[in-house]
C-alpha positions as CSV (number, residue, x, y, z in Angstrom):
1,M,-9.5,29.5,56.7
2,I,-8.6,26.8,54.5
3,K,-8.2,27.2,51.1
4,A,-9.4,24.5,48.9
5,R,-7.4,22.2,46.5
6,R,-7.7,22.4,43.1
7,R,-6.6,19.7,40.7
8,V,-5.1,20.7,37.0
9,S,-4.7,18.4,34.4
10,L,-1.7,19.4,31.9
11,C,-0.9,17.7,28.6
12,T,2.4,17.5,26.9
13,T,2.6,16.3,23.2
14,L,6.3,15.6,23.3
15,A,5.7,12.9,25.5
16,A,2.5,12.0,24.4
17,S,1.3,11.7,28.1
18,C,-0.3,13.3,30.8
19,F,0.9,14.9,34.1
20,M,-1.2,15.8,37.2
21,L,-0.4,18.7,39.3
22,A,-1.7,19.1,42.7
23,A,-1.7,22.8,44.3
24,C,-2.6,24.2,47.8
25,G,-3.8,27.7,47.7
26,G,-2.1,30.0,45.1
27,D,0.8,29.1,43.0
28,D,3.4,29.8,45.2
29,D,2.4,27.5,47.6
30,P,3.0,23.7,45.9
31,T,2.6,20.5,48.4
32,A,2.8,18.0,46.0
33,V,3.6,17.0,42.4
34,A,2.8,13.5,41.0
35,A,4.2,13.0,37.3
36,S,3.8,9.8,35.1
37,S,4.8,9.5,31.3
38,A,4.6,5.4,31.3
39,P,3.8,2.7,33.0
40,P,6.5,1.2,35.5
41,G,8.6,-1.4,33.7
42,S,7.3,-0.3,30.0
43,S,9.8,0.2,27.3
44,P,9.9,3.2,24.9
45,P,8.2,2.2,21.5
46,P,10.6,0.9,18.5
47,S,12.2,3.7,16.1
48,P,10.4,3.3,12.7
49,Q,12.7,1.1,10.2
50,A,13.0,2.9,6.7
51,S,11.2,1.1,4.2
52,N,13.5,-0.3,1.0
53,R,13.5,1.9,-2.2
54,A,13.7,0.0,-5.4
55,P,16.8,0.7,-7.5
56,T,16.7,2.4,-10.7
57,I,17.8,1.6,-14.3
58,S,18.2,3.3,-17.7
59,G,19.9,3.1,-20.7
60,T,18.9,2.9,-24.5
61,P,20.6,-0.2,-26.3
62,L,21.5,-0.4,-30.2
63,T,18.8,-2.4,-32.0
64,T,21.0,-3.2,-34.7
65,V,24.6,-5.1,-35.1
66,L,26.1,-6.2,-38.6
67,Q,27.2,-9.9,-38.8
68,G,30.9,-10.0,-37.7
69,N,30.7,-6.9,-35.9
70,A,31.0,-6.7,-31.8
71,Y,27.7,-5.6,-30.0
72,S,27.9,-4.1,-26.4
73,F,25.5,-2.7,-23.8
74,T,25.6,-1.8,-20.4
75,P,22.6,0.0,-18.4
76,N,22.8,2.6,-16.0
77,A,21.8,1.3,-12.5
78,S,21.8,2.8,-9.0
79,D,20.2,2.0,-5.8
80,P,19.0,5.1,-3.4
81,D,19.8,2.8,-0.4
82,G,23.3,1.9,-1.6
83,G,22.3,-1.5,-1.6
84,T,24.3,-4.2,-3.7
85,L,22.8,-4.9,-7.0
86,T,22.6,-7.8,-9.3
87,F,21.5,-7.9,-12.8
88,S,19.5,-10.6,-14.7
89,V,18.4,-11.1,-18.5
90,T,15.6,-12.5,-20.1
91,N,15.7,-14.0,-24.2
92,L,19.6,-13.5,-24.2
93,P,20.5,-14.1,-27.9
94,G,22.7,-17.3,-28.4
95,W,25.6,-15.4,-29.8
96,A,25.7,-12.8,-26.8
97,T,26.9,-13.4,-23.3
98,F,25.7,-11.8,-19.9
99,D,27.5,-10.3,-16.7
100,A,25.3,-10.5,-13.9
101,S,27.6,-8.1,-11.9
102,T,27.5,-5.4,-14.5
103,G,24.5,-6.0,-16.4
104,R,26.7,-6.0,-19.7
105,L,25.3,-7.6,-22.6
106,N,27.8,-8.2,-25.5
107,G,28.9,-10.8,-28.1
108,T,29.9,-11.1,-32.1
109,P,27.1,-12.6,-34.1
110,P,28.2,-14.9,-37.1
111,A,26.5,-15.1,-40.3
112,A,24.4,-18.2,-39.3
113,N,23.1,-15.9,-36.6
114,V,21.4,-13.1,-39.1
115,G,17.9,-12.5,-37.7
116,T,16.1,-10.5,-35.0
117,Y,16.2,-11.2,-31.5
118,A,13.4,-10.1,-29.8
119,D,11.8,-9.3,-26.0
120,I,15.1,-9.2,-24.6
121,T,14.9,-7.8,-21.1
122,I,17.5,-6.7,-19.0
123,S,16.8,-6.4,-14.9
124,V,18.3,-5.0,-11.8
125,S,17.5,-6.3,-8.0
126,D,18.6,-5.0,-4.7
127,G,17.4,-8.3,-3.3
128,T,14.2,-7.2,-2.2
129,A,13.0,-4.7,-5.0
130,N,13.5,-4.9,-9.0
131,A,13.6,-2.5,-11.8
132,S,13.6,-3.6,-15.6
133,L,14.4,-1.6,-19.0
134,P,11.6,-2.1,-21.5
135,A,11.9,-5.0,-23.7
136,F,14.2,-4.5,-27.0
137,S,15.1,-6.2,-29.6
138,I,18.8,-6.8,-31.5
139,Q,18.5,-7.2,-35.3
140,V,21.7,-9.0,-36.7
141,V,21.8,-7.8,-40.4
142,G,23.8,-9.8,-42.7
143,T,26.4,-8.6,-45.5
144,A,25.3,-9.7,-48.8
145,T,28.0,-11.4,-50.8
146,G,26.0,-14.6,-52.6
147,S,23.1,-15.7,-54.6
148,A,21.8,-19.0,-55.5
149,T,19.8,-20.1,-58.7
150,L,17.2,-22.5,-58.2
151,A,15.6,-24.7,-60.7
152,W,12.7,-27.2,-60.7
153,T,10.2,-29.4,-62.7
154,P,6.8,-27.9,-62.5
155,P,4.3,-30.4,-61.1
156,T,1.5,-32.2,-63.5
157,Q,-0.2,-34.1,-60.7
158,N,-2.1,-33.4,-57.5
159,T,-1.2,-35.7,-54.7
160,D,-4.5,-37.8,-55.6
161,G,-3.0,-38.6,-58.9
162,S,-5.4,-36.4,-60.6
163,P,-4.2,-34.0,-63.1
164,L,-3.2,-30.6,-61.7
165,T,-4.8,-27.9,-63.7
166,D,-5.0,-25.0,-61.5
167,L,-1.2,-24.3,-60.8
168,A,-1.0,-20.8,-59.7
169,G,2.7,-20.4,-58.8
170,Y,5.6,-21.2,-56.1
171,K,6.9,-20.5,-52.9
172,I,10.5,-20.6,-52.3
173,H,11.9,-21.4,-48.6
174,W,15.3,-21.0,-47.1
175,G,17.3,-20.7,-44.3
176,V,20.6,-21.8,-42.5
177,A,19.4,-24.8,-40.6
178,Q,18.0,-27.7,-42.8
179,G,14.1,-28.1,-41.8
180,T,14.2,-24.7,-40.2
181,Y,13.4,-21.9,-43.3
182,T,13.2,-18.6,-42.0
183,N,12.8,-16.7,-45.3
184,S,10.2,-17.2,-48.0
185,V,9.0,-15.6,-51.4
186,T,6.2,-16.3,-53.0
187,V,6.4,-16.4,-57.4
188,N,3.1,-15.9,-58.4
189,N,3.8,-17.1,-62.3
190,P,2.8,-21.1,-63.0
191,G,5.1,-20.8,-66.1
192,L,8.4,-20.2,-64.4
193,S,10.7,-23.3,-63.3
194,S,13.6,-21.2,-62.0
195,Y,14.4,-18.5,-59.5
196,V,17.9,-16.6,-58.2
197,V,17.5,-15.9,-54.4
198,E,20.1,-12.8,-54.0
199,Q,21.4,-11.0,-51.0
200,L,22.7,-14.2,-49.5
201,T,25.1,-13.9,-46.5
202,P,28.3,-16.2,-46.1
203,A,26.6,-19.4,-44.3
204,T,25.4,-22.8,-45.7
205,W,22.1,-22.1,-47.1
206,Y,19.2,-24.6,-47.7
207,F,16.4,-24.2,-50.0
208,V,13.0,-26.0,-50.7
209,V,10.1,-25.2,-53.1
210,T,6.2,-25.6,-52.9
211,A,3.8,-25.6,-55.7
212,I,0.5,-23.3,-54.8
213,N,-2.8,-23.8,-56.7
214,S,-5.4,-21.2,-57.3
215,A,-6.9,-22.0,-53.9
216,G,-3.9,-20.8,-52.1
217,A,-3.5,-24.5,-51.0
218,E,0.2,-25.2,-51.0
219,S,2.1,-28.7,-51.2
220,S,4.8,-30.4,-49.3
221,F,8.2,-29.3,-49.6
222,S,10.6,-30.4,-52.8
223,N,13.9,-32.2,-51.8
224,V,16.2,-29.8,-50.2
225,A,19.1,-28.3,-52.4
226,S,21.7,-26.6,-50.6
227,K,24.7,-24.1,-51.3
228,T,27.4,-22.4,-49.3
229,V,28.2,-18.8,-49.7
230,R,31.4,-17.8,-48.5
């Protein structure tokens, strides 16, 4: 009696292929085994490449510094893949320097740099991905040592030659660069003809005065006065 052949198909998930086994009669009488895990001449699939992970950066910079005092901030940064990091900065204050290899921002602002320096951003890159600190500001605080007394002659005419009958007050502008006046104060008293500007830091200061009428219109600048505070 001839026993019928039977064909069994088995799949293995490890090799991701099917093996066809031919058997004659019982399991104890195999006559042929054929196996194939990949077409002839084919190569195994490449190993998956690990994706790049972005670097991290942290730190809390100081937001104020006194004129004449040193300022320094270095962020903490790392790369989970061990890559080489480089740093960059935007809106770097003119009185400061920046180290692209460490991210250090430092400098000593003089009196002429009193003011606020906004939207400073320090970033780090591994060559592929970037990370940045939140934008921050640095306020350079002056050490007040002087004052300036200003005096002027009240105007009596409008620019068209008509009598000035609605003078409401004055506005005093000043700064450390002639033509660029970063500070101002409004004097709401048309009867005043002098004013003392106080809390001046060491620098050469430039002053101009304007007149304001009851409608809020402001005149052009007066002639420039200056004073050096040491």
